[in-house]
N, CA, C and O of each residue as an XYZ file, in Angstrom:
956
protein
N       0.601     -1.351     -0.145
C       0.120     -0.009      0.069
C       0.880      0.981      0.062
O       1.836      0.918      0.836
N       0.764      1.955     -0.611
C       1.330      3.907     -0.682
C       0.915      4.608      0.503
O      -0.094      5.146      0.960
N       2.004      4.399      0.783
C       1.873      5.567      2.292
C       1.897      7.432      1.929
O       3.018      7.898      1.725
N       1.119      8.063      1.885
C       1.058      9.360      1.526
C       2.370     10.171      1.886
O       2.516     10.403      3.086
N       3.208     10.570      1.141
C       4.165     11.567      2.215
C       4.040     12.296      3.096
O       2.869     12.671      3.149
N       4.930     12.922      4.214
C       4.269     14.071      5.011
C       4.902     15.140      3.888
O       5.474     15.051      2.801
N       4.408     16.336      4.904
C       4.894     17.590      4.129
C       6.273     17.905      4.589
O       6.526     18.183      5.761
N       7.197     17.852      3.598
C       8.290     18.990      3.639
C       8.396     20.048      4.267
O       7.791     21.013      3.799
N       9.047     20.203      5.304
C       9.339     21.674      5.974
C      10.442     22.552      5.492
O      11.562     22.677      5.987
N       9.809     23.291      4.175
C      10.568     23.786      2.932
C      11.411     25.282      3.603
O      12.414     25.727      3.046
N      10.833     25.906      4.816
C      11.593     26.724      5.244
C      12.986     26.394      6.221
O      14.048     26.966      6.467
N      12.282     25.070      6.631
C      13.865     24.736      7.565
C      14.964     24.100      6.425
O      16.181     23.994      6.580
N      14.250     23.754      5.365
C      15.451     23.121      3.988
C      16.130     23.958      3.402
O      17.157     23.681      2.784
N      15.512     25.407      3.550
C      16.087     26.406      2.889
C      17.119     26.937      3.531
O      18.300     27.133      3.243
N      16.142     27.222      4.878
C      17.572     27.706      6.097
C      18.756     26.904      6.144
O      19.835     27.496      6.164
N      18.730     25.501      6.167
C      19.275     24.689      6.375
C      20.896     24.482      4.962
O      22.097     24.226      5.038
N      19.876     24.795      3.841
C      20.773     24.795      2.722
C      21.599     25.494      2.516
O      22.701     25.115      2.121
N      21.189     27.079      2.795
C      22.043     28.406      2.927
C      23.022     27.779      4.211
O      24.169     27.837      3.768
N      23.052     27.375      5.198
C      24.008     27.517      6.094
C      25.192     26.591      5.472
O      26.346     26.925      5.203
N      24.466     25.142      5.304
C      25.415     24.272      4.734
C      26.525     25.007      3.384
O      27.607     24.531      3.041
N      25.987     26.029      2.916
C      26.640     26.729      1.456
C      27.503     27.612      2.054
O      28.537     27.939      1.473
N      27.082     28.247      3.656
C      27.953     29.269      3.950
C      29.124     28.980      4.537
O      30.156     29.647      4.458
N      28.918     27.760      5.255
C      29.674     26.929      6.271
C      30.601     25.650      6.042
O      31.320     25.109      6.882
N      30.395     25.257      4.565
C      30.421     23.900      4.592
C      31.948     23.405      4.982
O      32.137     22.220      5.257
N      32.848     24.203      4.993
C      34.315     23.533      5.760
C      34.049     23.227      7.193
O      34.586     22.279      7.766
N      33.303     23.954      7.698
C      33.480     23.724      9.253
C      32.316     22.325      9.071
O      32.911     21.353      9.537
N      30.894     21.884      8.569
C      30.456     20.902      8.561
C      31.436     19.777      8.027
O      31.536     18.678      8.572
N      32.057     20.115      7.049
C      32.917     18.817      6.800
C      34.185     18.587      7.759
O      34.691     17.490      7.999
N      34.560     19.711      8.213
C      35.614     19.179      9.575
C      34.979     18.331     10.719
O      35.422     17.361     11.334
N      34.079     18.846     10.785
C      33.273     17.865     12.288
C      32.982     16.862     11.600
O      33.278     16.034     12.461
N      32.533     16.055     10.475
C      31.995     14.924     10.124
C      33.430     14.013     10.119
O      33.651     12.952     10.702
N      34.267     14.766      9.301
C      35.808     13.845      9.297
C      36.335     13.534     10.575
O      36.993     12.515     10.785
N      36.036     14.472     11.526
C      37.019     14.533     12.497
C      36.346     13.435     13.555
O      37.102     12.696     14.185
N      34.798     13.343     13.747
C      33.936     12.307     14.201
C      34.193     11.126     13.937
O      34.106     10.337     14.877
N      34.608     10.576     12.540
C      34.806      9.292     12.248
C      36.104      9.130     12.108
O      36.410      7.963     11.864
N      37.112      9.986     12.184
C      38.300      9.673     12.622
C      38.568      9.280     14.007
O      39.108      8.208     14.280
N      38.203     10.119     14.871
C      37.997      9.795     16.110
C      37.497      8.418     16.555
O      37.889      7.754     17.515
N      36.485      8.109     15.597
C      35.622      6.815     16.090
C      36.707      5.746     16.061
O      36.696      4.909     16.963
N      37.530      5.698     15.231
C      38.561      4.399     15.134
C      37.992      3.278     14.354
O      37.301      3.386     13.341
N      38.304      2.363     14.848
C      38.386      0.924     14.107
C      36.866     -0.117     14.787
O      36.142     -0.940     14.226
N      36.883      0.327     15.942
C      35.718     -0.399     16.737
C      34.590     -1.048     15.353
O      34.056     -0.494     14.392
N      34.596     -2.319     15.815
C      33.949     -3.256     15.110
C      33.607     -2.986     13.459
O      32.561     -3.364     12.929
N      34.430     -2.435     12.928
C      34.968     -2.628     11.477
C      35.193     -3.833     11.077
O      34.351     -4.312     10.318
N      36.396     -4.685     11.465
C      36.416     -6.012     10.833
C      34.909     -6.475     10.999
O      34.288     -6.794      9.985
N      34.296     -6.521     12.249
C      32.971     -7.599     12.013
C      32.284     -7.143     10.961
O      31.984     -8.031     10.163
N      31.870     -5.879     10.636
C      31.075     -5.594      9.772
C      31.500     -6.038      8.657
O      30.702     -6.790      8.098
N      32.803     -5.787      7.936
C      33.279     -6.361      6.771
C      33.120     -7.644      6.657
O      32.912     -8.010      5.500
N      33.154     -8.781      7.766
C      32.737     -9.843      7.674
C      31.688    -10.426      7.368
O      31.574    -11.426      6.659
N      30.655     -9.658      8.035
C      29.115    -10.006      7.649
C      28.490     -9.380      6.335
O      27.362     -9.657      5.926
N      29.475     -8.393      5.655
C      29.011     -7.939      4.603
C      29.789     -8.936      3.888
O      29.282     -8.971      2.767
N      30.739     -9.758      3.937
C      31.327    -10.672      2.828
C      30.254    -11.568      2.921
O      29.840    -12.113      1.898
N      29.650    -11.835      4.231
C      29.005    -13.585      3.810
C      27.506    -13.528      3.230
O      26.820    -14.550      3.254
N      26.881    -12.030      2.583
C      26.341    -12.326      2.122
C      26.417    -12.652      0.653
O      27.549    -12.533      0.185
N      25.569    -12.997     -0.096
C      25.826    -13.616     -1.147
C      26.423    -12.387     -2.454
O      26.213    -11.179     -2.346
N      27.008    -12.880     -3.369
C      27.970    -11.770     -4.520
C      26.956    -11.583     -5.294
O      26.248    -12.548     -5.580
N      26.687    -10.372     -5.769
C      25.647    -10.277     -6.860
C      26.174     -9.394     -8.119
O      27.299     -8.894     -8.144
N      25.295     -9.277     -9.076
C      25.569     -8.526     -9.945
C      24.285     -7.708    -10.452
O      23.250     -8.224    -10.029
N      24.099     -6.716    -11.145
C      23.053     -6.341    -11.881
C      23.122     -5.500    -12.997
O      24.177     -4.977    -13.354
N      21.976     -5.333    -13.606
C      22.617     -4.010    -14.895
C      22.757     -2.905    -14.702
O      22.751     -2.311    -15.780
N      22.956     -1.922    -13.461
C      23.395     -0.664    -12.732
C      22.368     -0.018    -13.495
O      22.858      0.973    -14.037
N      21.090     -0.163    -13.784
C      20.122      1.091    -14.010
C      20.650      2.166    -12.909
O      21.179      3.250    -13.153
N      20.456      1.765    -12.016
C      20.042      2.720    -10.963
C      18.770      2.994     -9.965
O      18.789      3.594     -8.890
N      17.881      2.505    -10.498
C      16.277      2.618    -10.017
C      16.494      2.481     -8.906
O      15.931      3.380     -8.281
N      17.218      1.584     -8.047
C      17.132      1.689     -6.811
C      18.383      2.613     -5.782
O      18.565      2.569     -4.566
N      18.924      3.226     -6.604
C      19.589      4.020     -5.925
C      19.594      5.281     -5.081
O      20.409      6.202     -5.137
N      18.484      5.148     -4.246
C      17.804      5.931     -3.692
C      18.693      5.786     -1.984
O      19.357      4.883     -1.476
N      18.180      7.492     -1.405
C      18.938      7.409      0.178
C      17.819      5.994      1.130
O      16.601      5.830      1.210
N      19.245      5.088      1.799
C      18.740      4.200      2.478
C      18.973      4.463      3.877
O      19.599      5.495      4.116
N      18.484      3.516      5.178
C      18.732      3.993      6.104
C      19.710      2.595      6.798
O      19.556      1.387      6.615
N      20.563      3.212      7.496
C      21.752      2.357      7.520
C      22.269      2.170      9.067
O      21.658      2.998      9.742
N      22.989      1.548      9.731
C      23.469      1.767     10.755
C      24.626      2.904     11.192
O      25.326      3.484     10.362
N      24.684      3.067     12.291
C      25.876      3.998     12.376
C      27.479      3.717     12.134
O      28.397      4.445     11.758
N      27.387      2.036     12.599
C      29.018      1.894     12.251
C      28.852      1.882     10.569
O      29.729      2.356      9.846
N      27.802      1.371     10.122
C      28.281      1.562      8.328
C      28.437      2.836      7.965
O      29.113      3.002      6.950
N      27.963      3.894      8.554
C      28.235      5.571      8.110
C      29.573      5.525      8.158
O      30.326      5.691      7.199
N      29.964      5.235      9.591
C      32.023      5.418      9.895
C      32.317      4.512      8.745
O      33.053      5.111      7.961
N      32.088      3.534      8.410
C      32.407      2.695      7.755
C      32.804      3.523      6.280
O      33.989      3.708      6.003
N      31.883      3.921      5.518
C      31.786      4.976      4.487
C      32.376      5.780      4.847
O      33.360      5.953      4.127
N      32.300      6.583      5.827
C      33.328      7.868      5.843
C      34.844      7.705      5.796
O      35.552      8.622      5.377
N      35.502      6.197      6.351
C      36.809      5.926      6.726
C      36.914      5.291      5.125
O      38.030      5.522      4.661
N      36.297      4.778      4.472
C      36.703      4.419      3.117
C      36.960      5.392      2.600
O      38.160      5.613      2.439
N      35.704      6.677      1.978
C      36.079      8.016      1.314
C      37.888      8.419      1.858
O      38.758      8.720      1.040
N      38.099      8.340      3.200
C      39.047      9.364      3.569
C      40.639      8.553      2.925
O      41.635      9.041      2.390
N      40.228      6.994      3.327
C      41.632      6.512      2.688
C      41.440      5.886      1.328
O      42.540      5.668      0.819
N      40.714      5.622      0.774
C      40.781      5.636     -0.581
C      40.509      6.336     -1.876
O      40.735      5.979     -3.033
N      39.836      7.689     -1.270
C      39.548      8.603     -2.463
C      40.327      9.788     -2.214
O      40.602     10.128     -1.063
N      40.811     10.633     -3.537
C      41.363     12.117     -3.225
C      40.840     13.057     -2.640
O      39.702     13.232     -3.076
N      41.240     14.089     -1.486
C      40.469     14.852     -0.674
C      39.619     15.793     -1.808
O      38.693     16.367     -1.235
N      39.664     16.024     -2.875
C      38.792     17.238     -3.616
C      37.200     16.079     -3.842
O      35.997     16.274     -4.020
N      38.148     14.825     -3.695
C      36.531     14.064     -4.638
C      35.418     13.478     -3.258
O      34.195     13.348     -3.312
N      36.291     13.220     -2.147
C      35.899     13.514     -0.727
C      34.975     14.554     -0.615
O      33.791     14.234     -0.507
N      35.368     16.080     -0.620
C      34.477     17.258     -0.704
C      33.707     16.980     -1.404
O      32.663     16.943     -0.754
N      33.449     16.644     -2.777
C      32.618     16.846     -3.463
C      31.401     15.848     -3.297
O      30.237     15.974     -3.676
N      32.120     14.658     -2.511
C      30.789     13.546     -2.189
C      29.895     14.061     -0.672
O      28.768     13.695     -0.339
N      30.526     14.707     -0.171
C      29.883     15.165      1.050
C      29.280     16.206      1.297
O      28.459     16.423      2.188
N      29.784     17.058      0.294
C      28.786     18.302     -0.415
C      27.400     17.683     -0.928
O      26.349     18.252     -0.632
N      27.404     16.531     -1.687
C      26.533     16.388     -2.201
C      25.591     15.713     -0.904
O      24.369     15.692     -1.052
N      26.075     15.277      0.104
C      25.595     14.483      1.147
C      24.546     15.453      1.593
O      23.342     15.204      1.538
N      25.091     16.641      2.066
C      24.775     17.657      2.785
C      23.639     18.635      2.172
O      22.904     19.420      2.769
N      23.739     18.300      0.614
C      23.147     19.292     -0.079
C      21.623     18.607     -0.604
O      21.495     18.094     -1.716
N      20.567     18.698      0.360
C      19.693     17.557      0.019
C      18.604     18.293     -1.033
O      17.819     17.586     -1.665
N      18.607     19.473     -1.153
C      17.531     20.084     -2.449
C      17.873     19.502     -3.675
O      16.951     19.228     -4.444
N      19.331     19.201     -4.083
C      19.735     18.581     -5.339
C      19.184     17.442     -5.590
O      19.060     17.126     -6.774
N      18.673     16.456     -4.449
C      18.565     15.071     -4.900
C      17.011     14.986     -4.586
O      16.547     13.876     -4.845
N      16.424     15.582     -4.264
C      14.929     15.649     -4.225
C      14.326     14.903     -5.680
O      14.652     15.349     -6.780
N      13.480     13.804     -5.542
C      12.884     13.246     -6.661
C      11.329     12.446     -6.458
O      10.790     12.148     -5.392
N      10.976     12.285     -7.440
C       9.556     11.484     -7.350
C       9.991     10.440     -8.497
O      10.560     10.949     -9.462
N       9.819      9.207     -8.513
C       9.887      7.654     -9.134
C       8.506      7.257     -9.610
O       7.471      7.430     -8.967
N       8.592      6.774    -10.659
C       7.584      5.929    -11.329
C       7.262      4.638    -10.730
O       8.305      4.000    -10.870
N       6.573      4.029    -10.252
C       6.269      2.774     -9.585
C       5.774      1.629    -10.901
O       5.126      2.032    -11.867
N       6.095      0.528    -10.779
C       5.485     -0.400    -11.619
C       3.977     -0.711    -11.895
O       3.390     -1.256    -12.829
N       3.600     -0.170    -10.760
C       1.949     -0.251    -10.646
C       1.523      1.415    -11.348
O       0.397      1.814    -11.049
N       2.124      2.059    -11.970
C       2.081      3.530    -12.265
C       1.514      4.456    -11.434
O       0.608      5.185    -11.839
N       1.983      4.519    -10.210
C       1.734      4.964     -9.082
C       3.117      6.318     -8.574
O       3.892      6.244     -9.527
N       3.391      6.832     -8.108
C       4.330      7.784     -8.126
C       4.638      8.240     -6.587
O       3.773      8.626     -5.801
N       6.077      8.120     -6.298
C       6.253      7.827     -4.643
C       7.562      8.817     -4.803
O       8.177      8.805     -5.869
N       7.981      9.690     -3.700
C       9.018     10.715     -2.942
C      10.073      9.812     -2.980
O       9.883      8.623     -2.719
N      11.412     10.350     -3.344
C      12.615      9.537     -2.843
C      13.583     10.735     -2.797
O      13.479     11.864     -3.278
N      14.688     10.072     -1.975
C      15.362     11.237     -1.968
C      16.878     10.342     -3.136
O      17.250      9.252     -2.701
N      17.262     10.620     -3.849
C      18.776     10.049     -4.850
C      19.571      9.668     -3.729
O      19.428     10.113     -2.590
N      20.618      8.624     -4.185
C      21.969      8.234     -3.030
C      22.779      9.794     -3.654
O      22.660     10.428     -4.702
N      23.380      9.923     -2.762
C      24.751     10.843     -3.013
C      25.885     10.324     -3.603
O      26.821     10.993     -4.042
N      25.767      8.848     -3.608
C      26.996      8.506     -3.923
C      26.962      7.993     -5.119
O      27.994      7.419     -5.470
N      25.864      8.031     -6.044
C      25.398      7.257     -7.175
C      25.883      8.302     -8.419
O      25.494      9.469     -8.390
N      26.765      7.809     -9.522
C      26.882      8.864    -10.956
C      26.225      8.377    -11.464
O      26.557      7.217    -11.708
N      25.075      8.754    -11.915
C      24.233      8.537    -13.239
C      24.850      8.164    -14.361
O      24.773      7.173    -15.086
N      25.538      9.241    -14.366
C      26.026      9.409    -16.189
C      27.084      8.325    -15.964
O      26.958      7.406    -16.773
N      28.028      8.180    -15.153
C      28.911      6.897    -15.459
C      28.145      5.775    -14.918
O      28.771      4.730    -15.096
N      27.173      5.619    -14.403
C      26.437      4.442    -13.616
C      27.455      3.659    -13.046
O      27.480      2.435    -13.177
N      28.611      4.538    -12.184
C      28.557      3.950    -11.184
C      28.520      4.605     -9.673
O      28.208      5.784     -9.505
N      28.873      3.715     -8.586
C      28.678      3.920     -7.395
C      30.006      3.978     -6.582
O      30.745      3.007     -6.418
N      30.231      5.287     -6.069
C      31.388      5.677     -5.080
C      31.830      4.795     -4.251
O      33.031      4.536     -4.161
N      31.128      4.357     -3.708
C      30.936      3.666     -2.327
C      31.105      2.115     -2.497
O      31.810      1.535     -1.671
N      30.450      1.326     -3.608
C      30.062     -0.054     -3.931
C      31.014     -0.972     -3.052
O      30.439     -2.008     -2.718
N      32.216     -0.874     -2.626
C      32.947     -1.658     -2.157
C      32.595     -1.993     -0.665
O      32.708     -3.107     -0.155
N      32.169     -0.901     -0.074
C      31.798     -0.850      1.549
C      29.947     -0.228      1.657
O      29.421      0.322      2.625
N      29.397     -0.523      0.482
C      28.028     -0.165      0.514
C      27.342     -0.975      1.676
O      27.891     -1.932      2.221
N      26.153     -0.528      1.989
C      25.326     -1.144      3.539
C      24.778     -2.149      3.158
O      24.673     -2.702      2.063
N      24.303     -2.425      4.511
C      23.199     -3.745      4.301
C      22.201     -3.988      3.291
O      21.948     -5.033      2.691
N      21.473     -2.402      3.168
C      19.819     -2.141      2.579
C      20.594     -2.094      1.184
O      19.762     -1.921      0.293
N      21.908     -2.188      0.669
C      22.004     -2.053     -0.783
C      22.387     -3.507     -1.223
O      22.113     -3.883     -2.363
N      23.015     -4.321     -0.333
C      23.876     -5.610     -0.433
C      22.007     -6.560     -0.897
O      21.566     -7.238     -1.824
N      21.504     -6.018      0.413
C      20.439     -7.344      0.361
C      19.082     -6.896     -0.375
O      18.084     -7.591     -0.189
N      18.995     -5.661     -1.279
C      17.954     -5.395     -2.271
C      18.521     -6.265     -3.319
O      19.682     -6.339     -3.721
N      17.007     -7.185     -3.833
C      17.245     -8.345     -4.689
C      17.530     -9.596     -4.059
O      17.916    -10.448     -4.858
N      17.476     -9.867     -3.181
C      18.141    -11.144     -2.754
C      16.813    -11.714     -1.761
O      16.504    -12.899     -1.635
N      16.271    -10.786     -1.241
C      15.105    -11.343     -0.633
C      13.887    -11.802     -1.253
O      14.098    -11.488     -2.424
N      12.837    -12.301     -1.228
C      11.994    -13.016     -2.431
C      10.720    -12.854     -1.413
O      10.806    -13.206     -0.236
N       9.675    -12.357     -1.904
C       8.080    -12.000     -1.519
C       7.233    -12.896     -2.288
O       6.807    -12.526     -3.382
N       7.005    -13.820     -1.907
C       5.769    -14.671     -2.301
C       6.710    -15.311     -4.102
O       6.436    -15.201     -5.297
N       7.650    -15.840     -3.435
C       8.801    -16.270     -4.742
C       9.528    -15.490     -5.499
O      10.605    -15.835     -5.983
N       8.865    -14.120     -5.694
C       9.712    -12.813     -6.509
C      10.424    -12.268     -5.549
O      10.182    -11.941     -4.387
N      11.786    -12.209     -6.567
C      12.633    -10.879     -6.181
C      12.018     -9.610     -6.014
O      10.934     -9.348     -6.536
N      12.635     -8.833     -5.333
C      12.261     -7.309     -4.855
C      13.030     -6.602     -6.588
O      12.552     -5.520     -6.927
N      13.825     -7.048     -7.281
C      14.279     -6.878     -8.341
C      14.568     -7.637     -8.845
O      15.355     -8.398     -8.281
N      14.180     -7.915    -10.091
C      14.359     -9.208    -11.135
C      15.874     -9.183    -11.870
O      16.087    -10.072    -12.693
N      16.811     -8.312    -11.634
C      18.037     -7.565    -12.676
C      18.506     -7.995    -11.371
O      19.655     -8.290    -11.699
N      18.446     -8.247    -10.107
C      19.654     -8.666     -9.676
C      20.153    -10.465     -9.334
O      19.546    -11.327     -8.700
N      21.148    -10.510     -9.871
C      21.552    -12.098    -10.012
C      22.806    -12.427     -8.961
O      23.840    -11.808     -8.707
N      22.385    -13.378     -8.586
C      23.769    -14.196     -7.478
C      24.473    -14.852     -8.378
O      23.998    -15.492     -9.316
N      26.043    -14.659     -8.023
C      26.870    -15.181     -8.748
C      27.398    -16.755     -8.307
O      28.135    -17.461     -8.994
N      26.939    -17.032     -7.256
C      26.964    -18.505     -6.833
C      25.561    -19.609     -7.414
O      24.401    -19.249     -7.613
N      26.041    -20.768     -7.555
C      25.563    -21.409     -8.190
C      24.177    -22.254     -7.020
O      24.612    -22.968     -6.116
N      23.167    -22.146     -7.107
C      22.291    -22.668     -5.697
C      22.631    -22.166     -4.514
O      22.768    -22.918     -3.550
N      22.832    -20.697     -4.405
C      23.012    -20.534     -2.955
C      21.878    -20.729     -2.271
O      20.725    -21.033     -2.576
N      22.524    -20.460     -1.155
C      21.337    -20.779     -0.157
C      20.554    -20.001      0.568
O      21.042    -19.330      1.478
N      19.166    -19.964      0.270
C      18.213    -19.031      0.610
C      18.767    -17.565      1.705
O      19.639    -17.816      2.537
N      18.447    -16.731      1.658
C      18.265    -15.360      2.474
C      17.189    -15.322      3.383
O      16.282    -14.550      3.073
N      17.079    -15.882      4.298
C      16.227    -15.978      5.216
C      16.091    -14.793      6.132
O      17.067    -14.137      6.495
N      14.467    -14.457      6.610
C      14.468    -13.457      7.685
C      14.776    -13.227      8.857
O      14.765    -12.214      9.556
N      15.256    -15.015      9.120
C      15.827    -15.159     10.371
C      17.173    -14.882      9.956
O      17.605    -13.997     10.694
N      17.996    -15.218      9.151
C      19.355    -14.332      9.042
C      19.388    -13.269      8.912
O      20.167    -12.681      9.662
N      18.708    -12.556      8.068
C      18.298    -11.328      8.342
C      18.567    -10.470      9.784
O      19.423     -9.641     10.090
N      17.601    -10.976     10.410
C      17.678    -10.422     11.523
C      18.611    -10.784     12.728
O      18.685    -10.220     13.820
N      19.271    -11.812     12.280
C      20.486    -11.828     13.355
C      21.733    -10.957     12.799
O      22.696    -10.752     13.538
N      21.687    -10.392     11.325
C      22.721    -10.041     11.024
C      22.429     -8.283     11.729
O      23.334     -7.468     11.908
N      21.186     -8.081     11.981
C      20.663     -6.761     12.278
C      20.661     -6.750     13.517
O      20.812     -5.639     14.025
N      20.547     -7.565     14.156
C      20.709     -7.679     15.725
C      22.451     -7.703     15.999
O      22.683     -7.340     17.152
N      23.428     -7.963     15.396
C      24.625     -7.731     15.632
C      25.243     -6.550     15.360
O      26.322     -6.269     15.882
N      24.747     -5.911     14.689
C      24.912     -4.514     14.059
C      24.249     -3.303     15.201
O      24.722     -2.192     15.441
N      23.351     -3.764     15.625
C      22.341     -3.162     16.918
C      23.028     -2.933     17.746
O      22.940     -1.934     18.459
N      24.178     -4.134     17.870
C      24.920     -4.158     19.422
C      25.867     -3.280     19.442
O      26.169     -2.807     20.537
N      26.721     -2.749     17.994
C      27.521     -2.037     17.834
C      27.109     -0.885     17.350
O      27.998     -0.553     16.566
N      26.261     -0.051     17.352
C      25.790      1.057     16.800
C      24.735      1.757     17.936
O      24.043      1.279     18.835
N      24.990      3.265     17.387
C      23.995      4.248     18.262
C      22.371      3.857     17.599
O      22.031      3.119     16.675
N      21.625      4.695     18.511
C      19.944      4.171     18.349
C      19.466      5.003     19.233
O      19.929      5.125     20.367
N      18.277      5.786     18.671
C      17.609      7.225     19.129
C      16.169      7.072     19.136
O      15.624      6.476     18.206
N      15.687      7.421     19.831
C      14.199      7.273     19.718
C      13.499      8.597     18.957
O      13.800      9.791     18.945
N      12.489      7.870     18.368
C      11.802      9.293     17.647
C      10.556      9.599     17.837
O       9.683      9.902     17.024
N      10.524      9.463     19.380
C       8.978      9.866     20.066
C       9.482      9.771     21.860
O      10.485      9.109     22.125
N       9.018     10.193     22.540
C       9.069      9.902     23.792
C       8.248      9.019     24.170
O       7.019      9.081     24.209
N       9.197      7.876     24.556
C       8.142      6.448     25.208
C       8.636      5.358     24.182
O       8.306      4.173     24.244
N       9.450      5.894     23.253
C       9.021      4.872     22.214
C      10.781      4.387     21.858
O      11.810      5.026     22.073
N      10.628      3.290     21.367
C      12.070      2.093     21.844
C      13.054      3.154     20.747
O      12.564      3.674     19.745
N      14.469      3.331     21.162
C      15.197      3.894     20.318
C      15.441      2.752     18.623
O      15.214      1.546     18.523
N      15.949      3.695     17.554
C      15.806      3.134     16.538
C      17.513      3.015     16.112
O      18.249      3.802     16.707
N      18.007      2.285     15.342
C      18.951      2.051     15.191
C      19.489      2.810     13.644
O      20.511      3.461     13.429
N      18.662      2.532     12.960
C      18.872      2.803     11.385
C      18.197      3.880     10.758
O      16.999      3.904     10.475
N      19.275      5.024     10.500
C      18.614      6.468      9.876
C      19.506      6.579      8.540
O      20.568      5.961      8.483
N      19.131      7.251      7.632
C      19.477      7.828      6.413
C      21.165      7.992      6.999
O      21.588      8.064      8.153
N      21.933      8.015      5.587
C      23.325      8.122      5.709
C      23.524     10.178      5.913
O      24.584     10.766      6.131
N      22.225     10.769      5.756
C      22.240     11.847      5.504
C      21.894     12.638      7.082
O      22.378     13.718      7.419
N      21.172     12.003      7.713
C      20.653     11.801      9.295
C      21.952     11.952      9.912
O      22.323     12.928     10.563
N      22.809     10.592      9.579
C      24.454     10.572     10.613
C      25.566     11.807     10.479
O      26.386     12.344     11.224
N      25.077     11.962      8.965
C      26.043     13.524      9.055
C      25.805     14.708      9.445
O      26.845     15.320      9.685
N      24.756     15.362      9.631
C      23.909     16.204     10.344
C      24.261     15.826     11.489
O      24.546     16.812     12.169
N      24.448     14.344     12.345
C      24.260     14.174     13.526
C      25.775     14.708     14.306
O      25.973     15.349     15.338
N      26.675     14.128     13.307
C      28.039     14.465     13.621
C      28.290     15.954     13.286
O      29.199     16.559     13.854
N      27.619     16.457     12.512
C      28.285     17.950     12.152
C      27.061     19.011     13.260
O      27.308     20.206     13.421
N      26.087     18.502     13.774
C      25.358     19.773     14.072
C      24.579     18.874     15.583
O      23.536     19.367     16.012
N      24.999     17.934     16.109
C      24.533     17.275     17.331
C      23.238     16.447     16.995
O      22.888     16.311     15.822
N      22.589     15.941     17.949
C      21.742     14.847     17.645
C      20.088     15.199     17.720
O      19.210     14.619     17.081
N      19.922     16.213     18.593
C      18.730     17.098     18.257
C      18.534     17.339     17.250
O      17.486     16.882     16.794
N      19.341     18.113     16.406
C      19.199     19.053     15.767
C      18.907     17.595     14.141
O      17.928     17.580     13.395
N      20.173     16.562     14.089
C      19.691     15.727     13.076
C      18.308     15.039     13.188
O      17.703     14.633     12.196
N      17.821     14.926     14.510
C      16.511     14.195     14.356
C      15.627     15.329     14.160
O      14.525     14.811     14.337
N      15.433     16.512     13.913
C      14.810     17.954     13.237
C      14.429     17.654     11.940
O      13.387     17.452     11.317
N      16.052     17.708     11.671
C      15.984     17.399     10.386
C      15.439     16.157      9.404
O      15.117     16.316      8.227
N      15.399     14.754     10.209
C      15.067     13.480     10.074
C      13.571     13.845      9.554
O      13.101     13.743      8.420
N      12.871     14.390     10.982
C      11.612     14.620     10.654
C      10.789     15.199      9.773
O       9.742     14.863      9.219
N      11.638     16.352      9.756
C      11.113     17.828      8.842
C      11.519     17.892      7.694
O      10.815     18.633      7.007
N      12.777     17.211      6.901
C      13.161     16.919      5.764
C      13.551     15.662      5.204
O      13.473     15.547      3.981
N      14.044     14.494      6.039
C      14.452     13.561      5.301
C      13.050     12.331      5.195
O      12.825     11.603      4.229
N      12.330     12.391      6.378
C      11.331     11.573      6.559
C      10.110     12.111      4.997
O       9.706     11.166      4.319
N       9.721     13.312      4.649
C       8.665     13.552      4.162
C       9.696     13.455      2.339
O       9.066     13.463      1.282
N      10.637     13.405      2.360
C      11.657     12.925      1.248
C      11.220     12.269      0.570
O      11.072     12.525     -0.625
N      10.879     11.219      1.130
C      11.338      9.516      1.123
C       9.443      8.894      1.749
O       9.057      8.835      2.916
N       8.837      8.618      0.776
C       7.738      7.771      0.936
C       7.646      6.554      1.970
O       6.920      6.475      2.961
N       8.541      5.655      1.497
C       8.848      4.210      1.863
C       9.051      4.894      3.534
O       8.230      4.501      4.363
N      10.042      5.816      3.963
C      10.378      6.578      5.265
C       9.464      6.828      5.798
O       9.136      6.170      6.786
N       8.707      7.886      5.336
C       7.486      8.270      5.909
C       6.213      7.158      6.441
O       5.550      7.358      7.459
N       6.076      6.237      5.734
C       5.024      4.936      6.517
C       6.509      4.432      7.601
O       6.239      4.216      8.783
N       7.458      4.329      7.313
C       8.452      3.466      8.387
C       8.166      4.439      9.838
O       7.829      4.024     10.947
N       8.434      5.904      9.391
C       8.122      6.560     10.768
C       6.819      6.801     11.314
O       6.844      6.935     12.537
N       5.425      6.919     10.660
C       4.192      6.734     11.024
C       4.306      5.243     11.918
O       4.089      5.228     13.129
N       4.655      4.074     11.188
C       4.406      2.936     12.066
C       5.287      2.944     13.492
O       4.775      2.433     14.488
N       6.701      3.570     13.568
C       7.373      4.129     14.773
C       6.705      4.559     15.866
O       6.574      4.016     16.963
N       6.153      5.947     15.313
C       5.898      6.773     16.118
C       4.219      6.421     16.600
O       3.596      7.094     17.420
N       3.766      5.396     15.988
C       1.956      5.191     16.305
C       1.347      6.581     15.982
O       0.136      6.766     16.100
C-alpha cells in the first residue's frame, strides 16, 4: 500500500541549505573528525558480515539508488573508506552532495503506475552508472534483490553469482541486524518509544556535524517527507 508522504518543511530546508553553503568547511571538518576519532571499533566484524552475503551483479540501471537507512557503524565505515581511498577533492565533493539535500529530491514512477517521493543517493553517478562506495555499500544495498516475496525478487535484474546459493531467510537477516545494533548508536523517534538504530546516511552526517537534536529535527521535517517509504516507517514507529 502506498503511504502518502508527510509535508516537507521547506523553510527549514532553505535555511539549512543556506547554512551548508556558507559554512561547508566547518560541516566537513566535524564530519571527518568524528569518524577519525571513532577509530576501527567493530569495523572488521562489519566487513566480515558484509562479505558473508551472496555476491551479486545487476544491470546498473540505478533505479534502486536512493538514500537508504543504515547503522551508524556503516556510516563510519563509508566515511573512513572515503578518507583512505579517495583524493581530498573527491571526498569534499561527495560530502557536499550528501549535505545538499535539495539537489536530490525526486519523484519516481512505480511499476503499478503510481509515483513516490525519494531522496536520490549522493554516491551514485548516473552518467557513469557507478557507485562511489560500492566496495563498502551498506546492508540495505547488499540485501536488495536477494530477498523474495511470494517467490519473486524485489528486483528481477539482481543475479547471484554463486550456483544454487542458500536462501537468504528472514531469520538470518534478523541475526545480522541484531549484531549491528549491538555496536551502533540508536535514538528514539518520540518520547516513550524504543530507540531506532538505522537512519539515512544524511541523518548521520548532520548528527556528527550539528548534534543529535538538530539531526532528529532534520530527519522528521525533511528526510522523512522526502521519502515515501521512510514516511511509512516513521508513522509505524511513532504510532
